C-alpha positions in Angstrom: 0.0 0.0 0.0 2.8 2.4 0.9 4.6 1.6 -2.3 1.4 2.1 -4.4 0.8 5.4 -2.5 4.3 6.5 -3.3 3.8 5.7 -7.0 0.6 7.7 -7.0 2.2 10.7 -5.4 5.1 10.4 -7.8 2.7 10.4 -10.7 0.8 13.4 -9.4 4.1 15.2 -9.0 5.0 14.2 -12.5 1.7 15.4 -13.8 2.2 18.8 -12.1 5.7 19.1 -13.7 4.3 18.2 -17.1 1.4 20.7 -16.7 3.8 23.5 -15.7 6.2 22.5 -18.5 3.3 22.7 -21.0 2.4 26.2 -19.8 6.0 27.4 -19.9 6.5 26.0 -23.3 3.4 27.6 -24.6 4.4 31.0 -23.3 7.9 30.6 -24.7 6.5 29.6 -28.1 4.1 32.5 -28.2 6.8 34.9 -27.3 9.2 33.5 -30.0 6.4 33.5 -32.5 5.6 37.1 -31.7 9.2 38.1 -32.1 9.4 36.3 -35.4 6.2 37.9 -36.6 7.5 41.3 -35.7 10.9 40.6 -37.3 9.2 39.5 -40.5 7.1 42.7 -40.6 10.3 44.8 -40.2 12.0 42.9 -43.0 8.9 43.2 -45.2 8.7 46.9 -44.6 12.4 47.4 -45.3 12.2 45.4 -48.5 9.2 47.4 -49.8 10.9 50.7 -49.0 14.1 49.5 -50.6 12.5 48.3 -53.8 10.4 51.4 -54.2 13.3 53.8 -53.4 15.5 52.0 -55.9 12.9 52.0 -58.6 11.8 55.6 -58.1 15.4 56.8 -57.8 16.4 55.0 -61.0 13.4 56.6 -62.9 14.1 60.1 -61.6 17.8 59.8 -62.5 16.9 58.8 -66.0 14.6 61.8 -66.3 17.3 64.0 -64.8 19.8 62.9 -67.4 17.4 63.9 -70.1 17.1 67.4 -68.5 20.9 67.7 -68.1 21.3 66.8 -71.8 18.9 69.6 -72.8 20.9 72.0 -70.5 24.2 71.0 -72.2 22.8 71.5 -75.7 21.4 74.8 -75.0 24.9 75.9 -74.1 26.4 74.8 -77.4 27.9 77.7 -79.5 25.7 78.8 -82.4 22.7 77.0 -81.0 20.4 80.0 -81.8 21.4 79.9 -85.5 20.1 76.3 -86.0 16.8 75.9 -87.8 13.8 75.1 -85.6 13.2 71.5 -86.7 16.9 70.7 -86.4 17.1 72.3 -83.0 14.0 70.3 -81.9 15.8 67.0 -82.8 19.1 68.2 -81.4 17.6 69.2 -78.0 15.3 66.3 -77.4 16.8 63.4 -79.3 17.9 61.6 -76.2 15.0 62.6 -74.0 13.3 59.8 -72.2 10.1 58.5 -73.9 9.0 56.4 -71.0 5.3 55.7 -70.5 4.9 58.1 -67.5 7.1 61.0 -68.7 5.2 63.9 -70.1 6.7 66.8 -72.1 10.1 68.3 -71.5 9.8 72.1 -71.8 12.3 74.9 -71.8 11.0 78.1 -70.1 12.6 81.5 -70.6 13.4 83.9 -67.8 9.7 85.1 -67.8 8.2 81.6 -67.6 7.1 81.4 -71.3 7.7 78.2 -73.2 10.6 78.4 -75.6 10.9 74.8 -76.6 8.6 71.8 -76.1 9.7 68.1 -76.7 6.3 67.3 -78.1 5.8 70.2 -80.6 8.0 72.3 -82.9 5.5 75.2 -82.3 4.8 75.1 -78.5 1.5 76.7 -77.2 1.7 80.2 -75.9 1.6 79.3 -72.2 3.3 80.8 -69.2 4.4 78.9 -66.2 5.8 81.6 -64.0 3.3 80.7 -61.3 4.7 77.2 -60.9 6.8 76.5 -57.9 9.5 74.7 -60.0 10.0 78.0 -61.9 9.9 80.3 -58.9 12.4 78.2 -56.9 15.1 78.4 -59.6 14.4 82.0 -60.3 14.9 83.0 -56.7 17.9 80.8 -55.9 20.9 79.7 -57.9 22.0 76.6 -56.0 18.8 74.4 -55.9 20.1 71.7 -58.3 17.5 69.1 -59.1 14.1 70.2 -57.9 10.9 68.1 -57.5 7.8 70.1 -57.5 4.5 69.9 -55.7 1.8 67.9 -57.5 -0.1 70.0 -60.0 -2.8 69.7 -62.7 -1.1 69.7 -66.1 -2.1 72.4 -68.6 -0.5 70.5 -71.5 -2.2 67.2 -70.9 -5.8 68.0 -70.2 -5.7 68.1 -66.5 -3.4 65.1 -65.9 -2.1 65.1 -62.3 1.7 65.4 -62.4 4.9 66.5 -60.7 7.8 68.3 -62.4 11.5 67.7 -62.1 13.5 70.7 -63.1 16.9 72.4 -63.4 18.0 76.0 -63.7 19.3 77.5 -66.9 21.9 80.3 -66.7 23.4 82.8 -69.0 27.1 83.2 -69.6 27.4 85.7 -66.8 25.6 83.3 -64.4 22.3 85.2 -64.4 19.0 83.4 -64.5 18.0 82.3 -68.1 15.0 80.1 -67.4 14.2 76.5 -66.5 14.2 73.2 -68.1 11.5 70.9 -66.7 10.1 67.5 -67.3 6.7 66.3 -66.1 6.2 62.9 -64.4 2.6 61.7 -64.2 1.4 60.8 -60.8 0.0 57.6 -62.3 3.6 56.3 -62.2 3.6 56.2 -58.4 0.0 54.8 -58.1 0.8 52.0 -60.6 3.9 51.1 -58.6 2.0 51.1 -55.4 -0.7 48.9 -57.0 1.9 46.2 -57.8 2.5 45.8 -54.0 0.4 43.6 -51.7 -0.3 45.7 -48.6 -3.1 45.7 -46.1 -6.2 47.8 -45.9 -4.8 49.9 -43.0 -1.2 50.1 -44.5 0.1 53.3 -46.2 2.9 54.4 -48.5 3.9 58.0 -48.6 6.5 59.9 -50.6 7.6 63.2 -49.0 9.9 65.9 -50.2 12.7 66.5 -47.7 10.9 69.7 -46.6 7.9 67.6 -45.5 5.6 68.3 -48.5 3.6 65.2 -49.4 3.9 64.2 -53.1 1.8 61.1 -53.1 0.2 58.8 -50.7 -1.5 55.4 -50.9 -4.3 55.2 -50.1 -4.8 58.4 -52.1 -5.9 61.5 -50.3 -6.7 64.9 -52.0 -6.0 66.6 -48.7 -2.4 65.2 -48.6 -1.7 66.4 -52.1 -3.4 69.8 -51.7 -1.5 70.8 -48.6 1.8 70.6 -46.8 2.9 67.5 -44.9 4.9 69.4 -42.4 2.2 68.9 -39.8 2.3 65.1 -40.2 3.6 63.8 -36.9 5.1 60.7 -38.5 7.4 62.8 -40.7 8.2 65.1 -37.8 9.3 62.0 -35.8 11.5 61.0 -38.7 13.1 64.5 -38.8 13.6 64.5 -35.0 14.8 61.0 -34.5 16.6 60.4 -37.8 15.7 56.7 -37.4 14.6 54.5 -40.3 12.0 52.5 -38.3 9.7 53.3 -35.3 6.1 52.6 -34.1 3.4 55.1 -33.3 -0.1 56.4 -34.1 1.0 59.6 -35.7 -1.3 59.5 -38.7 -4.6 61.5 -38.7 -6.6 58.3 -38.7 -5.1 57.3 -35.3 -4.0 53.8 -36.6 -0.9 52.5 -34.7 1.6 51.7 -37.4 5.2 50.5 -38.0 6.9 53.3 -39.9 9.9 52.6 -42.1 11.6 55.5 -43.9 14.2 55.5 -46.6 15.7 58.3 -48.6 15.7 58.1 -52.4 19.3 58.3 -53.5 20.3 61.5 -55.4 16.9 63.0 -55.0 15.3 65.3 -52.4 12.7 62.6 -51.7 11.9 60.4 -48.7 9.7 57.3 -48.9 7.7 56.0 -45.9 6.0 52.5 -45.7 3.6 52.3 -42.7 2.2 48.9 -41.8 -0.7 48.6 -39.4 0.5 47.0 -36.1 -2.9 45.4 -35.6 -2.7 43.7 -39.0 0.9 42.6 -38.4 -0.1 40.9 -35.1 -3.5 39.7 -36.3 -2.4 36.2 -37.3 -0.3 35.9 -34.2 -3.2 36.9 -32.0 -5.4 34.3 -33.7 -2.8 31.6 -33.0 -2.5 32.8 -29.5 -6.3 32.7 -29.1 -6.1 29.0 -30.1 -3.0 28.1 -28.1 -4.0 29.7 -24.8 -7.3 27.8 -24.2 -5.8 24.6 -25.5 -2.8 24.9 -23.1 -5.2 25.6 -20.2 -7.2 22.5 -21.1 -4.1 20.4 -21.2 -3.0 21.8 -17.9 -6.2 20.7 -16.1 -6.5 17.4 -18.0 -2.9 16.1 -17.6 -3.4 15.6 -13.8 -6.3 13.2 -14.4 -4.9 11.5 -17.4 -1.5 10.6 -16.0 -3.1 8.2 -13.4 -4.8 6.1 -16.0 -2.2 6.4 -18.7 0.2 3.6 -17.6 -2.5 1.1 -16.9 -4.4 1.8 -20.1 -1.3 1.9 -22.3 -0.3 -1.7 -21.8 -3.8 -3.0 -22.4 -4.2 -0.8 -25.4 -0.9 -1.9 -27.0 -1.7 -5.6 -26.6 -5.2 -5.1 -27.9 -4.1 -3.0 -30.9 -1.5 -5.6 -31.8 -4.1 -8.3 -31.8 -6.4 -6.2 -33.9 -3.7 -5.5 -36.4 -2.9 -9.1 -36.8 -6.6 -10.0 -37.2 -7.2 -7.2 -39.7 -4.3 -8.2 -41.9 -4.6 -12.0 -41.9 -7.1 -14.4 -43.4 -8.5 -16.5 -40.5 -8.5 -19.8 -42.4 -5.3 -19.9 -44.4 -3.1 -17.6 -42.3 -1.9 -15.6 -45.3 -2.8 -11.9 -46.0 -6.5 -11.1 -46.4 -8.1 -9.0 -49.1 -7.9 -5.7 -47.1 -4.1 -6.1 -46.8 -3.9 -6.9 -50.4 -5.9 -3.8 -51.5 -3.7 -1.5 -49.4 -0.5 -3.1 -50.6 -1.7 -3.0 -54.3 -2.3 0.8 -54.0 1.1 1.4 -52.4 3.1 -0.7 -54.8 1.1 0.7 -57.8 2.1 4.3 -56.7 5.7 3.2 -56.2 5.8 1.6 -59.7 4.3 4.7 -61.2 7.0 6.9 -59.5 9.9 4.7 -60.5 8.7 3.6 -63.9 9.0 -0.1 -63.1 6.6 -3.0 -64.0 4.2 -4.6 -61.6 2.6 -8.0 -62.1 -0.4 -9.8 -60.5 -1.4 -13.4 -60.5 -5.0 -14.3 -60.0 -5.5 -18.0 -59.0 -8.8 -19.8 -58.9 -9.3 -23.5 -57.9 -11.0 -25.4 -60.7 -14.5 -26.7 -59.9 -14.1 -26.0 -56.2 -17.8 -26.1 -55.5 -18.0 -29.6 -56.8 -15.0 -30.5 -54.6 -16.9 -29.2 -51.5 -20.1 -31.0 -52.5 -18.3 -34.4 -52.9 -15.7 -34.2 -50.1 -17.3 -31.8 -47.6 -16.5 -28.4 -46.4 -13.9 -29.5 -43.9 -11.8 -31.1 -46.8 -12.5 -27.9 -48.8 -11.0 -25.8 -46.1 -7.9 -28.1 -46.0 -7.5 -27.7 -49.7 -7.6 -23.9 -49.4 -4.9 -24.0 -46.8 -2.7 -26.2 -49.1 -3.3 -23.8 -52.0 -2.4 -20.8 -49.8 0.9 -22.5 -48.7 1.8 -23.3 -52.4 1.1 -19.7 -53.3 3.0 -18.2 -50.4 6.1 -20.3 -51.1 6.5 -18.3 -54.4 6.3 -14.9 -52.6 10.1 -15.0 -51.9 11.0 -11.3 -52.0 10.2 -9.0 -49.2 7.7 -7.0 -51.2 5.9 -10.0 -52.8 2.5 -10.6 -51.3 0.3 -13.7 -51.4 -3.2 -13.2 -50.2 -6.6 -14.8 -50.2 -8.9 -12.7 -52.3 -12.2 -14.5 -51.4 -13.6 -18.0 -51.5 -11.3 -20.2 -53.6 -9.6 -17.2 -55.2 -6.1 -16.2 -54.4 -3.7 -13.4 -55.6 0.1 -13.0 -55.8 1.4 -9.5 -56.1 4.8 -9.2 -57.7 6.3 -5.7 -57.7 9.2 -5.0 -60.2 8.4 -8.1 -62.2 7.9 -8.2 -65.9 5.4 -10.4 -67.8 7.9 -13.1 -68.6 9.0 -13.7 -65.0 5.4 -13.4 -63.8 4.2 -16.1 -66.3 7.1 -18.4 -65.3 6.1 -18.1 -61.6 2.5 -18.7 -62.5 3.4 -21.9 -64.4 5.5 -23.1 -61.5 2.5 -22.6 -59.1 0.1 -24.4 -61.5 2.6 -27.3 -61.9 3.3 -27.6 -58.2 -0.4 -27.9 -57.4 -1.0 -30.4 -60.1 1.9 -32.5 -58.7 0.2 -32.6 -55.3 -2.1 -35.1 -57.0 -5.0 -34.3 -54.6 -8.0 -36.4 -55.8 -10.9 -34.5 -57.4 -13.1 -36.9 -59.3 -15.4 -34.1 -60.7 -12.4 -32.4 -62.3 -10.7 -33.1 -65.6 -7.8 -35.5 -64.9 -9.3 -36.5 -61.5 -7.0 -34.3 -59.5 -7.1 -30.7 -58.1 -6.0 -28.1 -60.6 -6.0 -24.3 -60.7 -6.4 -21.7 -63.4 -4.2 -18.6 -63.2 -4.6 -15.2 -64.9 -1.5 -13.0 -65.3 -1.5 -9.2 -65.7 1.5 -6.9 -66.0 1.5 -3.1 -66.3 3.8 0.0 -66.1 1.4 2.4 -64.3 0.7 5.9 -65.6 -1.0 8.8 -63.9 -4.2 8.2 -65.7 -4.6 4.5 -64.6 -5.9 3.4 -61.2 -4.6 0.3 -59.5 -7.9 -1.5 -60.0 -7.0 -1.8 -63.7 -4.3 -4.4 -62.9 -6.8 -6.4 -60.8 -9.5 -6.3 -63.5 -7.0 -7.4 -66.1 -5.9 -10.4 -64.0 -9.5 -11.3 -63.2 -10.4 -11.2 -66.9 -7.3 -13.3 -67.7 -8.3 -16.1 -65.3 -11.8 -16.1 -66.7 -10.3 -16.7 -70.2 -8.2 -19.5 -68.7 -11.3 -21.2 -67.3 -13.2 -20.7 -70.5 -10.3 -22.3 -72.5 -10.5 -25.5 -70.5 -9.0 -24.8 -67.0 -5.7 -26.0 -65.5 -3.9 -23.4 -67.6 -2.5 -19.9 -67.6 -3.8 -16.9 -69.5 -2.2 -13.4 -69.8 -3.9 -10.1 -69.9 
């Protein structure tokens, strides 16, 4: 009694340790999973900002090279003496013709169009009110300038931004501006190619805080200055590429990732919703926590019964497996085992491109044998037939089985038709040599008919085709006179 009580106390203590271990493991896994989820979000945000920054930077550099080419040509000696059509080709022959680039225009010191890449005779328009003109007029060291979004006057109200450079006279005075327009559709199409969540956002700022474009699109962002946006202010203050906060006007808590676009005055920000980032982790946690608690309270009760039930169950399951796989009369595999093995070997032969053969054996006039000699003798005959068949299943994967009644099968993986036929003939001859009396059969002894089928399985054929072929073959053998072999 004391020993049993000690065992019980030990099992209870073990159950407590297991329960505590389960809880600690669940907490550790949830923490690791959360950290991994967060790290994946950081990496995803950095990848998106990096890809967008590289793509946008490359596009703007290409457009800037076109502007610089125009500036260089305007400085060539004698440029004013060249005819207008020749000058048009000379100025804009290397200008970018990309899908999203609009016209490149050369403005004089008053903002009037002097040259237009799309027309030899440009329209009489003045752009002195544009910020990209005023900034170059008022300062000489701006370099590449990216304008605020505007509604194009040349392309029927298309929303665009301009990239521009200053033109100077020989004495260094202001001579005008060369500017190329970039359609805002470029940014929106790039954003549309990315898979982001409903609460995520992508914003491109100028380095003075002006919002150029935002996804999701907002007229208020484009119409006004972004200096007041807390997220950009945090970036300017911290000079950190990544941080978390709810600094957008919609109050959504986001992971902000910033990156500067190389060789441009632009900054890109990808903001991923924290709730969306952690949503899947929270769903996993909502499943794991109650399951862990259920395990915690159930382990204590289950451990007491576990050891006793385990031994009984193992013995019982082993007995069931043996009964489920073996024919009770003959002791060889039953039909269920054969069906499972056929499916498995058929799949293996299909993968490896190897042949598979099946012998279908049927005792000739078995019903007459039962009627004359009795069912007990019939059972003994079936046992002898099973032993004869099993003796030919010599390889580990060969399988002899009772298919039903007086029917038997022999499955021969990796065996071609010739070898299968030879094995079938050896079985038929061995049974005939037994000389078991059977007065109602031709020859007065027990004989068998065997059908042989061989196949190289394809994806379109089920395993049952092999069995059907062998069955049809044994039927032909019987029809042809019995005590013989027929091949499918």
